N, C-alpha and C positions, 0 to 999 in steps of 0.2 A: 371545092379545092381543099385538099388536106395539106396542112402545114406542119412542119416538124414541131414537136413539143418544145416548150420553153421550160426552163427550170422553175419549179415552184419555189416560193419563199422558203419553205421548210427545207427543201433539198439544197437550196443555195446556202442556207445557214449551216447545214451539215457539212457541206464541202468547205466552207470558209472556216469552220470551227470543228474540225474532226476530233480535236482533243476533248470536246464535250462528250464524245461517244467512244471514248477509249477506256482502257483499264490500266492506266499508268501506275496506279497505286492500289492498295488493298480496298479502298473505297471506290466504288464505281462512279459514273457520272452523276448519280443522284446524291452523292455526297455521304454515303454511309457504307459501312463494311457489311458485305453479305455473309451470311452464316455458312453457306456451302458454295461449292463451285456451281451447282445447278441454280441456286438462287441468284448468284451474281450474273450468270449467263442469261437467265430469264430476264433480268433487269436490263442487261446490255443489249440483247439481241432481238427483243420483241417489243420494244417501246417505240412509239411515235416520237418524232423529234420535238414536237410541242410538249409531250409528256416529259421528255428529258429536261426541258427548261423549267417546267412548272410543277411537276409531280412531287409529292412528298413521299416519305417512306410509307405512310399508311395507305395512301391512294394506290401506290404501286403494288403493295402486297394484296390489296383488294382485287386486283386484276389477275393474280396468279392462278386462282381456281379455273378461270376461263382458259388461260394459257395452257394449264395442265390438261384440261378437257380436250383442247385442240390437239395437244401433243399425244393424246392417247388414241387418236383416230387411225393409227396404223403406221406411224412414222418409223417404227423399227422393222426393217426389212427382214422377213423370215425366208431365207433362201433354202431351197431344197438340198438334199444330200448331193444330188448330181451337180447342182450349181456350185456348191462349196468345193467339190472335187475339181471341177473345171477351173475355179479360181486358184486353188492351190497349185495345180499343174502349170497354169499360165505364169504365176508368180515365180515358180521355180525355174521354168524355162527362160523367162525374160531375164532374171537376175544372172543366170549362167551365161547367157549371150552377152549381157552387158560387161561382165567381168572379162570374158574372152576378147571382146572387141576392144576393151580398154587396154589390155596388154598388147594387142596387135597395134593399136594406135601409138602407144609408148615406144614400141619396138621400131616402128617405121617413121616416126617423126624426124624431121630434119630442121636444124636451126635456121637454115637460109630461107625457109618458107614459114617460119613461125608466126610472123605478123598476119599472113594470109589465113593461117589456121585459126588464129584468135578471132579474126573478123568473122570467119565462117561459123565458129562456135557461138559467138555473140548473136549472129543472125539466126542460128538454130534456136536459141533461147527465146528471142523475140518472136519467132514464128510460133513457138509453143504457146507463148502468152497470148498472141492474137488468136490462135486456134481455140484456146480455152475460152476466150471471150466470145468468139463466134458461136461455139456450141452452147455455151451458157446463155447467151442472149436468145438464140433460137428456141431453146427449151423453155426458158422463162416466159417468152413473149408470145409464142404461137402454139397452136394445137390444143388438144383437149385430152384429158385422161381417159375419155371415152373412146378414143381411137383404138382400133384393134391392134394388138401386139405392142405397137409403139407407145400408146398411151399409158398402159399399166407398167410396162417394163422400163421405159425411158423417161417419160414426162412426169409421172406421178412423184418420183423422188424429188424432183425440182420443186413441185408444188408443196410437198410436205416440208422441204427444207426451209421455206419461208415461214411456215407455221411453227416449226420446232428446229431452229438452226443448230441447236446443240446435239441433235440426234446423231450427227456424224461423228461426234466425239465418243460415242458408245459403240462404234464399229471397230473391230480389230483390224490389224494390218492387212490381212487377206481380203476381208470384205471391202475395205476401203479402196484397195488398189488393184484387185484382181482384173477388172474389166479394162482399165487403162493399160496395165501391163500386157494384156492380151493383144491390144491394138498394135503395139510396137514390135511384136515378135517377128512378123514377116520381114520388116525392114532390117532389124538386127540380124536375122538369120541370113539375109542376102549379103550383109556386110561381112559376116564370117566366111561365107562362101567365096566372096571376092578375095579376101585376105589369104585364103587357103589355096586358091586356084590360079590367081593372076601372077604374072611375073612382077618383079620389083618395079620395073619401069611403068607397067600398067597400074600397079598399086599407087605409085606416086602421082600418076595422072588423075586418079580418082580420090586422092587422099583428102583434098580440101572438101570435096563433096561429102565424103564419108564422115569427116569431122562435123560438118553441118548436120548430117542425119543423126549422128550419135548423140549430140547435145539436144537436138530436137526430140529424139526418142526418150532420152533420159528425163527431160523436163515434162514431156507428155505423160510418161509413166508415173511421175511423182506428183502430178497436179492435184489429184484428190487428197494425197497425204499432206501436201502443202496447204490445201484448203482446210483440211481437218485441223492442222496446227493453228490456222488463223482463227479458229473458234475455241481453242483450248487456252485457258487462262491460268491454269495451275499445273505444275509438274512437268513443264516442257524442259528438255535438255538445254543446257546453257548455249550450246552451239546453234541450236535452232533459234533461240531468242536472239542471238547475235546476228544470224542471217536475216531475221525479220527486221531487226533494228537498222541493219545496213541496207535494207531493201533489196537484198539479193533474191529473196523469196517474198511472197505476199505477206505484208505486215498485218497484224491484228487490227490496229487502228485504221489502216487504209481500207481494209475490207468492210469495216463497219458502215461505210458510206453506202454500199450496195444494200445493206439490210435495213435501210429506212424505206418504208412504203412510199411509192409503189414499185420499188425495186427496178428502176428504169435506167440505171447507170452503173459504171464501174464493174463491168461484167468479167474482165480479165482476172483470172484467179491463180495464175501460175507465179508470175513475179509481180503483176500489177503495174509494170512499167508503162504500158500503153494506155492505161485508164485515163490519165490526165489529158494527153494529146487527143485521144479519141473523143473525149468529152468536149474539149475546146473546139474540135472540128464538127461537133454535133453529128458524129458519124452514125451512131445508132438511131438517133431520132430522125435523121434524114432517110435512112434505110427503112425505118418503120413507116414513114410517111409515103414513100414510094410504094411499098407493099400494100399499105391500106388503100391508097388511091387505085392501085391496079386490081386488087382482089376484093376489096370491101371488108376484109377481116380487121377486127379491132385488136390492136396489140394488148396483150396481158388480160384479155377478157376472162379466160379460164382461171388465171392466177388470182384475179379479183374474187371470183366465186369461192375459191378455196380460202382466201383470206377472211371471207365473211362467215365461214362455217362456225357455228357455235355462238354467233352473235344474235 
């Protein structure tokens, strides 16, 4: 009989004391100021929680060659020219559709149904957060990079991200967001079509739904960018830091909990609002137990192999 996992002492400590794994000041959780952003992020993102409590500056620096060796195993995605072109086109189309839909929404909004619209918008954001968690959990937990097509193109970046979490900060806007923007294009295009072709009465009948879809699409499109910001500790715009601190988007400190091995919790990376309730419900661990009982597949088996590379 397979039972859901229980939190290990290390992970419990991390959840109870996330400030120990934050970057609230120039000195990281090890109590010293890093020389560069890369050094600081290596300290913050790739340490075991027991190391964070006990490691000294010297012992942490001693592990950096291994970290860099792991990070050099292919974490920088080298996209083809065709892939880059596809990403640029998708970003351009998606942003155009977002702007057009935004103006249509502003034009058709009515004060008398404003509360319903706000609820729909909130539900869209929550749905995006849950969707990010579901995809993140599935990619982190199941499958192998040896799978044809899916393994190399979809699962491998998730494995590499746990080895070098800061690699995402070296991706430009197009590379970071191209694929997510592409996913939202059909839904945004359908919204534009409705606004252009439906009568005012029909537009109002679908207006609440369209507000839900618009906020869902917006936050799905921006999920990778928000995730990138959660790993960026220097040079963020003030408004991004403010959104993180107000937990409108995924905060840096909050996301640190996921990056403690074995990466088995806090999968939602859009706003992170659902991480705490899902953890309290043991949602992911119960789901893993059911799948393991049904299929015999061990969760995170492939991820563990990647974590051991170079050791």
